[in-house]
C-alpha positions as CSV (number, residue, x, y, z in Angstrom):
1,M,34.4,126.7,67.1
2,A,34.3,125.9,70.7
3,L,37.5,125.9,72.9
4,E,35.5,124.6,75.8
5,P,37.0,121.4,77.5
6,G,33.2,120.3,78.2
7,D,33.0,119.5,74.5
8,T,36.1,117.2,74.6
9,P,35.6,113.4,75.3
10,K,37.2,111.9,78.2
11,G,40.8,110.9,77.7
12,K,41.5,113.4,74.8
13,L,43.2,116.7,74.6
14,P,41.0,119.7,74.7
15,P,41.6,122.3,72.0
16,F,43.5,124.7,74.3
17,E,45.9,121.9,75.2
18,V,46.5,121.0,71.6
19,A,47.2,124.7,71.0
20,K,49.8,124.4,74.0
21,A,51.4,121.4,72.5
22,V,51.8,123.1,69.0
23,A,53.5,126.1,70.7
24,F,55.8,123.8,72.6
25,E,56.9,122.2,69.5
26,A,57.6,125.5,67.8
27,V,59.6,126.9,70.8
28,L,61.6,123.9,71.4
29,T,62.6,123.7,67.6
30,Q,63.7,127.4,67.8
31,M,65.6,126.7,70.9
32,E,67.3,123.8,69.3
33,K,68.3,126.0,66.3
34,H,69.4,129.0,68.5
35,T,71.7,126.9,70.8
36,G,72.7,124.4,68.4
37,K,71.9,121.5,70.7
38,S,69.2,119.0,70.7
39,C,66.1,118.8,72.9
40,W,67.8,115.9,74.6
41,E,71.1,117.9,75.5
42,L,69.0,120.9,76.7
43,L,66.2,119.0,78.7
44,G,67.4,115.5,79.2
45,M,64.3,114.1,77.3
46,G,62.8,114.1,73.8
47,K,60.5,117.0,72.5
48,K,57.3,114.6,72.6
49,E,57.8,113.4,76.1
50,F,58.7,116.8,77.5
51,T,55.6,118.4,75.8
52,A,53.3,115.5,77.0
53,K,54.5,116.2,80.6
54,Q,53.2,119.7,80.3
55,L,49.7,118.8,79.1
56,Q,46.7,117.4,80.7
57,V,43.7,115.2,79.0
58,V,40.2,115.6,80.0
59,G,39.4,113.5,83.0
60,G,43.0,113.7,84.4
61,G,46.4,112.3,83.4
62,R,48.9,113.1,80.9
63,P,48.8,112.2,77.1
64,T,51.6,109.9,75.6
65,G,54.3,111.2,73.5
66,R,52.8,109.4,70.5
67,A,49.5,111.4,71.1
68,V,51.3,114.7,70.9
69,Q,53.2,113.7,67.8
70,K,49.9,112.9,66.2
71,H,48.7,116.5,66.8
72,W,52.0,118.0,65.5
73,T,51.5,116.0,62.4
74,K,48.0,117.1,61.8
75,V,48.8,120.7,62.2
76,K,52.2,120.7,60.3
77,G,51.6,122.3,56.8
78,D,48.2,123.5,57.6
79,D,48.3,127.3,57.3
80,K,44.5,127.6,58.3
81,W,44.7,125.5,61.5
82,V,42.7,126.9,64.4
83,P,42.4,124.7,67.7
84,G,39.0,123.2,68.1
85,K,37.9,123.7,64.5
86,K,37.0,120.5,62.6
87,P,38.6,120.1,59.1
88,D,36.7,121.0,56.0
89,N,36.8,117.6,54.7
90,Q,35.2,115.3,57.4
91,G,35.7,112.3,55.0
92,G,33.1,109.6,54.5
93,R,30.8,109.2,51.5
94,P,28.6,112.2,50.5
95,S,24.9,112.0,51.0
96,Q,23.2,110.6,47.8
97,I,19.9,112.4,48.5
98,T,19.6,116.1,49.4
99,Q,18.0,117.4,52.6
100,A,14.9,118.6,50.5
101,Q,14.3,115.0,49.3
102,K,14.4,113.7,52.8
103,Q,12.1,116.3,54.0
104,A,9.5,115.6,51.1
105,I,9.8,112.0,51.9
106,A,9.2,112.5,55.5
107,D,6.2,115.0,54.9
108,K,4.7,112.4,52.5
109,A,5.0,109.7,55.0
110,M,3.4,111.8,57.8
111,A,0.6,112.8,55.4
112,L,-0.1,109.0,54.7
113,K,-0.1,108.3,58.5
114,K,-2.5,111.1,59.0
115,E,-4.9,109.4,56.4
116,K,-4.5,106.0,58.4
117,I,-2.5,104.6,55.6
118,A,0.7,102.7,56.5
119,P,3.6,104.7,55.1
120,T,5.9,102.2,53.2
121,S,8.7,102.9,50.6
122,E,6.3,101.8,47.8
123,K,3.8,104.1,48.6
124,V,6.1,107.0,49.0
125,R,7.8,106.2,45.7
126,A,4.4,106.0,43.9
127,C,3.5,109.5,45.3
128,L,7.0,111.1,44.8
129,P,8.5,109.5,41.9
130,K,11.0,112.4,41.2
131,K,11.9,113.1,44.8
132,T,12.9,109.4,45.5
133,L,15.5,109.3,42.7
134,N,19.1,109.3,43.3
135,K,20.3,112.1,41.2
136,A,23.9,110.7,40.8
137,T,22.7,107.2,39.5
138,S,19.1,108.1,38.2
139,E,17.7,105.1,40.1
140,Y,15.3,104.9,42.9
141,I,16.8,105.3,46.4
142,S,16.8,102.1,48.5
143,D,14.0,101.0,50.9
144,N,16.7,101.3,53.7
145,T,17.4,104.9,52.9
146,I,13.5,105.7,52.9
147,Y,13.1,103.8,56.1
148,R,16.0,105.7,57.8
149,V,14.3,108.9,56.7
150,F,11.2,107.6,58.5
151,K,13.0,106.8,61.4
152,T,14.9,110.1,61.9
153,M,12.5,112.7,60.5
154,C,8.9,111.4,61.2
155,Y,7.1,111.5,64.5
156,D,3.9,110.4,66.0
157,A,1.3,113.2,66.5
C-alpha cells in the first residue's frame, strides 16, 4: 500500500488527498449535526464544493465536487477502507488457466525453440495434453491464449 503521490496518474487525487476528503466529509457532517445548520448556512457552499477547494490533484488544479462525491461513495459503508489500498475484488473475469500451466507452456515452447522447432500451439498441445486443458470447461485452451503466453513469458536466448 503506497501513499506516494508518484504512483497516482496525473489529474487524479493521490491517496492522502482522498483521506483528507473523507475527513472533511466526516467533520462537516458532525458540524451540521452539532450546530443544527446546513453546510450552506455555515460556509456559503455545499460540502462537495468546499472540500474540492481544499484538495489538489496530481499535476496541479482542483478536483470537481463530483469527483469528491465519487470518493465519498466508494468509502461509505466500507469498514476496512484504507487510502491507497486497492479493493480485494478488482473485477474482471478470472483467469482460466493457472500460472503453473502458463509456465509449463512457456518452458515447452522454449525447449522446442532450443531444438530449432517452431513452437506452435498444436505442438505444445501434443507435448502437454493435460497442461493445455481449461480446468473449468475440460476443453483445450485457445490458440490465442497459448500465443499470449508465448508473447509474455518466452524470450530469445
